[in-house]
N, C-alpha and C positions, 0 to 999 in steps of 0.2 A: 368162567370156564378156563381150562388150561389148554393152551395151544403149543404145538411144537413147530419149529422151523423145518421145512422139508429140505432135503439135500439140494445142492446147487445143480445137479443133473437128475434126469429121470422124470417121472410123472410129477406134475405140479411143482417143478423145480423152483426153489426159493420162496414158495408161498408158506404161509402159516396154515396149519391143519390140526385136527384133533389127534391125540395120541392114537397109534394104531397097534393092533395085536392080531395074531393069527386067529381064525375062527376056532372057537372052543377053548381058547386060552383062559386062564384064571385071572379075571380082571382085578379082583381084590388083591391077590398076591402080587400081580404086576405093579399095581399102584404102590403097594408097600415096598417092594424091592426097588423099583426104579425111582420113585419120587419120595419115599418115606412118608406117604400120605395114607391116612385112614379114610376109607371110602365105604359108602353103603350103596349097593346097586338098586336102581329103580327098574321098572319094567322095561324090557327091550322095546325099541322103536321099530316100526316097519322097515323091512329091507329096502335098500335103495339100489337101483340098477342104473349105472352110468356108462354110456357108450363112448369109446374113443374110436379113432380111425380104424384100428386093426384089432381091437379087443373090447370086451365089456368088463367092467369092474362092479362087483357086488359088495355093498357096504352093509354091515350089520350094526347099526348104532346102539350103543349100550350106555344110557345115562348113569352117572354116578354122582352121589351127593358127597362132597368132600367135607369131612368133619374135622380134619386137622392135617397139616403138612409141615415139612421142615424146609430148611434153606435149599435143599436139593430140588425142590419144586419151583425154585426161583433162579436157577442157573441160567447162564447165557444159552440161547436157543429155545427157551421156554418163555411163555408169555401168559399172564392172567388177563382175561378180557371179560368185561360185562356183556351180557347178551345184547344190551341196548346199543353197543358200539360195533356190532357185527357189520352193519351196512357199509361202513367205510373201510373195512379191513381187507388186506390182501389175502383172501381165502379162495380155495378152489370153488368153482360154481356150485357143485352139489353140497359141499359143506356149508357154504354161505346160505343156500336155500334151506337146508335142514335147520340151521341155527336161527334164521329169521322166523321159521315156523314155530320153533320152540319159544322164541321171544313173544310171539303173539298168543301162545297157549296160556 
């Protein structure tokens, strides 16, 4: 799976996380434009609600099967990781939980 390094400040600062898009964004077009990757969408996963001290975050996970990518998907700040390696990775708790569940499925 493809992970992106979060900014040094803000939510989940400095951790690796899944690429993020605004709700309703065209995932296939984003992957083509941002990563030069050819992807096929799988069925959306259940919504995840995560609470912080002063707000709640709603995640809408959208699995994609990557059929091909260019060197752009291997730039600094991006990391390809096997699902089997998720347990030891520096990931936000809800992302790690989501990926562990996917690894067991």
